[in-house]
C-alpha positions as CSV (number, residue, x, y, z in Angstrom):
1,M,-39.3,-0.4,-10.6
2,R,-38.1,-1.7,-7.3
3,G,-36.8,-4.9,-9.1
4,K,-34.8,-2.7,-11.5
5,K,-33.3,-0.7,-8.7
6,L,-32.3,-4.0,-7.0
7,I,-30.6,-5.3,-10.2
8,V,-28.7,-2.1,-10.6
9,S,-27.6,-2.2,-6.9
10,I,-26.4,-5.8,-7.3
11,V,-24.4,-4.8,-10.5
12,M,-22.8,-1.8,-8.8
13,A,-21.9,-3.9,-5.7
14,C,-20.2,-6.5,-8.0
15,F,-18.4,-3.7,-9.8
16,V,-17.1,-2.2,-6.6
17,L,-16.0,-5.6,-5.2
18,T,-14.3,-6.4,-8.5
19,F,-12.6,-3.0,-8.6
20,F,-11.1,-3.2,-5.1
21,A,-10.5,-6.9,-5.0
22,G,-8.9,-7.1,-8.4
23,P,-5.5,-5.6,-7.4
24,A,-5.4,-7.5,-4.2
25,M,-6.1,-10.8,-6.0
26,S,-3.5,-10.1,-8.7
27,A,-0.8,-9.1,-6.3
28,K,2.0,-11.8,-5.9
29,T,4.5,-11.9,-3.1
30,L,7.7,-13.8,-2.9
31,K,9.0,-14.2,0.6
32,V,12.8,-14.2,0.7
33,G,14.7,-15.2,3.8
34,V,18.1,-13.5,4.4
35,L,20.3,-15.5,6.8
36,G,23.0,-13.6,8.7
37,P,24.5,-12.8,12.1
38,F,22.3,-9.8,12.9
39,T,23.1,-10.1,16.6
40,G,26.0,-11.7,18.5
41,P,29.8,-11.5,18.0
42,S,29.6,-10.9,14.3
43,A,26.7,-8.4,14.3
44,K,28.8,-5.9,12.5
45,N,29.0,-8.2,9.5
46,G,25.3,-8.8,9.8
47,A,24.8,-5.0,9.6
48,E,26.8,-5.0,6.3
49,F,24.6,-7.8,5.0
50,K,21.4,-5.9,5.9
51,A,22.6,-2.6,4.2
52,S,23.8,-4.4,1.1
53,V,20.6,-6.4,0.6
54,E,18.5,-3.3,1.1
55,M,20.6,-1.2,-1.3
56,A,20.4,-3.9,-4.0
57,L,16.6,-4.3,-3.6
58,D,15.9,-0.6,-3.4
59,K,17.2,-0.4,-7.1
60,I,14.4,-2.6,-8.2
61,D,11.8,-1.4,-5.8
62,Y,11.6,-4.8,-4.3
63,T,9.9,-6.0,-7.4
64,V,10.7,-8.7,-10.1
65,G,8.0,-8.8,-12.8
66,D,4.6,-8.9,-11.1
67,Y,6.1,-10.1,-7.8
68,K,6.8,-8.0,-4.8
69,L,9.8,-9.3,-2.7
70,E,9.1,-9.5,1.0
71,I,12.3,-9.8,3.1
72,V,12.3,-12.1,6.2
73,W,15.5,-11.5,8.2
74,I,16.8,-14.8,9.8
75,D,19.2,-14.1,12.6
76,S,21.8,-16.8,13.0
77,Q,23.3,-15.2,16.1
78,S,26.6,-16.9,15.0
79,D,25.3,-20.1,16.4
80,P,24.4,-23.2,14.3
81,A,21.6,-24.6,16.5
82,K,20.0,-21.2,16.8
83,A,20.4,-20.6,13.1
84,A,18.7,-23.9,12.2
85,S,15.8,-23.2,14.6
86,A,15.4,-19.7,13.2
87,Y,15.5,-21.0,9.7
88,A,12.8,-23.6,10.4
89,E,10.7,-20.9,12.0
90,A,11.1,-18.7,8.9
91,V,9.7,-21.6,6.7
92,E,7.0,-22.8,9.0
93,R,5.7,-19.6,10.5
94,K,6.7,-16.9,8.2
95,G,6.3,-18.8,4.9
96,I,9.6,-18.1,3.1
97,D,9.7,-19.4,-0.5
98,C,13.5,-19.1,-0.9
99,A,16.5,-17.7,0.9
100,M,20.0,-16.2,0.4
101,Q,23.2,-15.3,2.2
102,N,24.9,-16.6,5.3
103,W,28.2,-15.7,7.0
104,H,29.6,-18.6,9.1
105,S,30.7,-22.0,7.9
106,S,29.3,-23.8,11.0
107,V,26.0,-22.1,10.3
108,A,26.0,-23.2,6.7
109,V,26.6,-26.9,7.7
110,A,23.5,-26.7,9.8
111,A,21.3,-24.5,7.6
112,M,21.9,-26.5,4.4
113,D,20.1,-29.5,6.1
114,V,17.1,-27.3,6.9
115,A,17.0,-25.9,3.4
116,A,17.1,-29.4,2.0
117,Q,14.4,-30.7,4.4
118,Y,12.0,-28.0,3.4
119,K,13.2,-27.8,-0.2
120,I,13.9,-24.1,0.1
121,P,16.3,-22.9,-2.6
122,H,19.1,-21.0,-0.9
123,W,21.5,-18.8,-2.7
124,F,25.1,-17.6,-1.9
125,G,25.7,-18.9,1.5
126,F,29.2,-17.8,2.5
127,G,30.1,-20.8,4.6
128,A,33.4,-21.9,2.9
129,T,34.3,-25.0,4.9
130,E,34.9,-28.1,2.9
131,V,32.3,-29.8,5.2
132,V,29.6,-28.1,3.1
133,N,31.2,-29.4,-0.1
134,E,31.6,-33.0,1.3
135,K,27.9,-33.0,2.2
136,W,26.9,-31.6,-1.1
137,K,29.0,-34.1,-3.2
138,A,27.7,-37.0,-1.0
139,D,24.1,-36.3,-2.1
140,P,23.9,-33.6,-4.9
141,E,20.2,-34.1,-5.5
142,K,19.3,-33.4,-1.8
143,Y,21.7,-30.5,-1.3
144,S,21.2,-28.9,-4.7
145,Y,18.9,-26.6,-2.8
146,W,22.1,-25.0,-1.4
147,G,22.3,-23.5,-4.8
148,G,25.8,-21.9,-5.0
149,K,28.2,-20.9,-2.3
150,G,29.5,-17.2,-2.0
151,W,32.9,-18.4,-0.8
152,P,34.9,-21.4,-2.1
153,I,36.7,-23.8,0.3
154,P,39.9,-22.3,1.9
155,A,42.2,-24.8,0.0
156,K,41.3,-23.0,-3.3
157,M,42.4,-19.6,-1.8
158,A,44.8,-19.8,1.1
159,L,47.9,-21.0,-0.9
160,G,48.5,-17.4,-2.0
161,Y,49.7,-16.5,1.5
162,V,52.4,-19.2,1.3
163,E,53.4,-18.4,-2.2
164,C,53.7,-14.7,-1.3
165,L,56.2,-15.4,1.5
166,E,58.1,-18.0,-0.6
167,N,58.5,-15.4,-3.4
168,A,59.8,-12.9,-0.9
169,I,62.3,-15.4,0.5
170,A,63.4,-16.3,-3.1
171,D,64.1,-12.6,-4.0
172,G,65.8,-11.9,-0.8
173,S,63.3,-9.3,0.6
174,Y,62.3,-11.6,3.4
175,K,64.9,-13.4,5.5
176,P,63.2,-15.2,8.5
177,K,65.6,-16.6,11.2
178,S,63.7,-19.8,10.8
179,K,60.9,-21.3,8.6
180,S,58.6,-21.7,11.7
181,V,54.9,-21.1,11.7
182,A,52.1,-21.1,14.3
183,I,48.6,-21.9,13.2
184,Y,45.8,-20.2,15.1
185,G,42.1,-19.6,14.7
186,E,38.5,-19.7,16.0
187,D,37.3,-23.1,17.0
188,T,34.7,-23.5,14.3
189,D,34.3,-25.3,11.0
190,W,35.7,-22.2,9.2
191,G,38.6,-21.7,11.6
192,R,39.8,-25.3,11.5
193,S,39.2,-25.5,7.8
194,L,41.4,-22.6,6.9
195,G,43.9,-23.6,9.7
196,G,44.2,-27.1,8.2
197,A,44.7,-25.8,4.7
198,L,47.4,-23.3,5.9
199,K,49.1,-26.0,7.9
200,G,49.3,-28.3,4.9
201,F,50.6,-25.6,2.6
202,F,53.3,-24.4,4.8
203,A,54.4,-28.0,5.6
204,D,54.6,-28.7,1.9
205,K,57.1,-25.9,1.5
206,G,59.3,-27.1,4.4
207,W,58.0,-24.9,7.2
208,E,58.0,-26.3,10.7
209,I,54.5,-26.1,12.4
210,V,55.4,-25.3,16.0
211,S,51.9,-24.8,17.3
212,E,48.3,-25.2,16.3
213,D,45.8,-23.4,18.5
214,Y,42.0,-22.9,18.3
215,F,39.9,-20.7,20.6
216,A,36.3,-19.7,21.2
217,L,34.7,-17.3,18.7
218,T,34.1,-14.8,21.4
219,Q,37.7,-14.9,23.0
220,T,39.4,-11.5,23.2
221,D,42.3,-12.1,25.6
222,F,45.3,-13.5,23.7
223,Y,48.2,-12.4,25.9
224,P,49.1,-15.9,27.1
225,L,48.9,-17.4,23.7
226,L,50.9,-14.6,22.1
227,G,53.4,-14.7,24.9
228,K,54.0,-18.4,24.0
229,Y,54.6,-17.5,20.3
230,K,57.1,-14.8,21.3
231,K,59.0,-17.1,23.6
232,K,59.4,-19.6,20.8
233,N,60.4,-16.8,18.4
234,V,57.9,-18.0,15.7
235,A,58.6,-16.4,12.3
236,V,54.9,-16.5,11.0
237,L,51.5,-16.6,12.7
238,A,48.8,-17.7,10.4
239,G,45.2,-17.9,11.1
240,T,41.7,-16.4,11.1
241,S,38.5,-15.3,12.9
242,T,35.2,-14.2,11.5
243,A,34.4,-12.0,14.5
244,A,35.7,-8.5,14.4
245,P,36.3,-8.1,18.2
246,T,38.3,-11.4,18.2
247,M,40.4,-10.8,15.1
248,T,41.3,-7.1,16.0
249,A,42.0,-8.0,19.6
250,F,44.5,-10.7,18.4
251,V,46.3,-8.2,16.1
252,K,46.3,-5.4,18.7
253,Q,47.7,-7.5,21.5
254,A,50.4,-9.0,19.2
255,G,51.7,-5.4,18.9
256,E,51.5,-4.9,22.6
257,V,53.5,-7.9,23.5
258,G,56.1,-6.8,21.0
259,L,55.9,-9.7,18.5
260,R,58.0,-9.3,15.4
261,S,56.4,-12.2,13.5
262,V,54.7,-11.9,10.1
263,I,51.0,-12.1,10.9
264,I,48.5,-13.6,8.5
265,A,45.1,-12.4,9.8
266,D,42.6,-13.8,7.3
267,G,39.5,-11.8,7.8
268,L,40.9,-8.8,9.6
269,G,39.4,-6.4,7.0
270,W,36.0,-8.2,6.7
271,M,34.3,-5.4,8.7
272,G,34.6,-2.0,7.2
273,D,35.7,0.0,10.4
274,W,38.2,-2.7,11.6
275,Y,41.1,-0.2,11.8
276,K,39.4,1.7,14.6
277,M,39.6,-1.4,16.6
278,A,43.0,-2.8,15.6
279,G,45.0,0.4,15.2
280,P,48.7,0.7,14.1
281,A,49.5,-2.9,15.3
282,S,47.9,-4.0,12.1
283,N,50.7,-2.4,10.0
284,G,52.4,-5.2,8.0
285,V,49.6,-7.8,8.5
286,L,48.6,-9.9,5.6
287,D,45.0,-10.6,4.6
288,M,43.1,-11.8,1.6
289,I,40.5,-9.2,0.5
290,P,39.2,-8.0,-2.9
291,Q,39.6,-4.3,-3.5
292,L,37.1,-1.6,-4.4
293,T,39.0,-0.6,-7.5
294,T,36.3,0.7,-9.9
295,K,34.3,3.9,-9.7
296,E,31.1,2.0,-9.3
297,A,32.4,0.0,-6.4
298,Q,33.7,3.1,-4.6
299,K,30.4,4.9,-5.2
300,W,28.5,2.0,-3.6
301,A,30.7,2.2,-0.6
302,T,30.2,5.9,-0.3
303,D,26.4,5.4,-0.6
304,I,26.5,2.9,2.1
305,K,28.4,5.2,4.4
306,A,25.9,8.1,3.6
307,K,22.8,6.0,4.4
308,Y,24.0,3.6,7.1
309,G,26.9,5.4,8.8
310,F,29.8,3.0,8.1
311,Y,32.1,2.0,5.3
312,P,31.5,-1.5,4.1
313,S,34.1,-4.2,3.6
314,P,34.4,-5.7,0.1
315,S,34.4,-9.2,1.6
316,A,31.2,-8.9,3.7
317,G,29.0,-6.1,2.3
318,G,30.5,-6.2,-1.2
319,L,30.1,-9.9,-1.8
320,C,26.6,-9.8,-0.2
321,Y,25.7,-7.0,-2.6
322,D,26.9,-8.9,-5.6
323,G,25.3,-12.0,-4.4
324,T,21.9,-10.3,-4.0
325,N,22.1,-8.8,-7.5
326,M,22.9,-12.2,-8.9
327,F,19.9,-13.6,-7.1
328,I,17.8,-10.9,-8.8
329,K,19.1,-12.0,-12.1
330,I,18.3,-15.6,-11.2
331,L,14.7,-14.6,-10.3
332,K,14.2,-12.7,-13.5
333,R,15.4,-15.6,-15.5
334,T,13.1,-18.0,-13.6
335,L,10.1,-15.8,-14.2
336,E,11.0,-15.5,-17.9
337,K,11.5,-19.3,-18.4
338,Y,8.7,-20.6,-16.2
339,G,6.2,-17.7,-15.8
340,K,6.1,-17.9,-12.0
341,L,8.4,-17.7,-9.0
342,D,8.2,-20.3,-6.3
343,K,10.5,-22.7,-4.6
344,V,10.1,-25.3,-7.4
345,T,10.9,-23.0,-10.3
346,I,13.8,-21.2,-8.6
347,H,15.3,-24.6,-7.7
348,K,15.0,-25.6,-11.4
349,T,17.0,-22.6,-12.4
350,F,19.7,-23.5,-9.9
351,V,20.0,-27.0,-11.3
352,E,19.5,-26.2,-15.0
353,E,21.3,-22.9,-15.4
354,I,23.6,-22.1,-12.4
355,H,25.1,-25.5,-11.9
356,T,25.7,-25.9,-15.6
357,G,27.4,-22.6,-16.0
358,K,24.7,-21.2,-18.4
359,L,23.7,-18.3,-16.1
360,T,26.6,-16.1,-14.8
361,F,27.0,-12.7,-13.2
362,G,29.9,-10.4,-14.2
363,K,31.0,-6.9,-14.7
364,A,28.6,-6.3,-17.5
365,D,25.7,-7.3,-15.1
366,G,27.0,-4.8,-12.5
367,A,29.3,-7.0,-10.4
368,L,31.5,-4.9,-8.1
369,I,33.9,-7.3,-6.4
370,M,34.7,-10.2,-8.6
371,N,35.3,-10.2,-12.4
372,E,32.7,-13.0,-12.8
373,Y,30.6,-15.3,-10.6
374,R,30.2,-18.6,-12.4
375,Y,29.7,-22.2,-11.5
376,N,30.0,-25.5,-13.4
377,A,29.5,-29.2,-12.8
378,D,33.1,-29.5,-11.6
379,S,33.1,-26.6,-9.2
380,V,29.7,-26.7,-7.5
381,P,28.8,-25.8,-4.9
382,D,31.9,-23.5,-5.1
383,P,32.2,-20.8,-7.7
384,V,35.0,-21.2,-10.2
385,V,38.2,-19.8,-8.7
386,A,40.2,-17.9,-11.4
387,K,41.7,-14.5,-11.9
388,D,38.9,-13.8,-14.4
389,G,36.4,-15.3,-12.1
390,Y,36.4,-15.5,-8.3
391,Y,39.7,-14.5,-6.8
392,F,41.2,-12.9,-3.7
393,P,44.6,-11.2,-3.8
394,V,47.0,-11.1,-0.8
395,I,47.2,-7.6,0.6
396,Q,49.3,-6.0,3.3
397,Y,48.1,-3.2,5.5
398,T,49.6,0.1,6.3
399,N,47.8,2.6,8.4
400,G,44.4,0.9,7.7
401,K,45.0,0.7,3.9
402,G,45.6,-2.6,2.1
403,D,47.8,-2.8,-0.9
404,I,48.0,-5.9,-3.1
405,V,51.4,-7.6,-2.7
406,F,50.5,-10.9,-4.5
407,P,50.1,-12.2,-7.2
408,D,53.0,-10.4,-8.9
409,D,51.0,-9.3,-11.9
410,W,48.5,-7.6,-9.6
411,K,50.7,-6.2,-6.9
412,V,51.0,-2.5,-6.4
413,K,53.8,-2.7,-3.9
414,P,56.2,-5.4,-2.7
415,F,55.7,-7.4,0.5
416,M,57.6,-5.8,3.4
417,A,58.7,-7.8,6.5
418,K,58.8,-6.1,9.8
């Protein structure tokens, strides 16, 4: 009798252990790093990243198939060295299997080496600089882990500014006293990349480059520089900064010193609440930003405002949201094709389906910002730039609202000089 009771007890114990251990043993976790400037001079963009990632993952309950997605936030602090260190820590100590997003070009240049070293498939890094492309093209096998950029090189986009002004000169709506331009920007890979592209495009159209100036990402005092431009009576100021305090200070102070130049401030609207910082001095400024034109995109922005307390920018939050949703599609396809999610299978999907153009993400998939995100053997690591693909129109601001002024078949109002 005692023997029977012992056997029953053992059976019951095994049953209990199986019952409770089963779910734990069958649970699968995919650790996903999200790289962004969550502190530092671009923290507002980091806040948009975080909100957009969370909104996208909330829709799928952080679940793909039988995998639970665990997010590991990797703070770049807008610093390449700190970003690389934080990324390595996320791999070694926190055990990420894959990663996505990134804001700064200089951070991308550093982080893509870490991703390659640890063979971590990284999706949709925003770093646009051609330095990323040069490294990628020099060793595609090594850098194929930097799966697809979320922002193409400036040379594929910035020409629109020059074409906009040349069109206005041709139709007589813009009559500058001289075709003179000053190039300015943050002293980073991004700033110099865009500055160099603008300099070349303007020079090709016969404009005189009277100055080329780069400054620290954290600089907010531009009175001496703007005074120099005013003294030289420069017709156009063309440049960029990825930090909202820097870009808005430049524009606001340009108004305070009484500059009448056309200002190209690429990135002014990358932070949703930029107008509170720049004010009316931004009237007439040119930027390149996609618009929230659909009901779905407008609802997304309203939902962000309701939950997080700010209106997102299409260029930061919007692209991040689309990039996250495309990554979800990549994970679903990987699981469908290979039956498991890990850094090896996700990387295979990058190489076999993203880089070949088989897997795309468009309006039918829920894309809010671009018509379609697609890549091919000629474009990688950049997305394909086209009006039916990835494309930024030129907009001009009035009282905080941007209206498309170029290209002609998209414009809602003509360009207006000061």
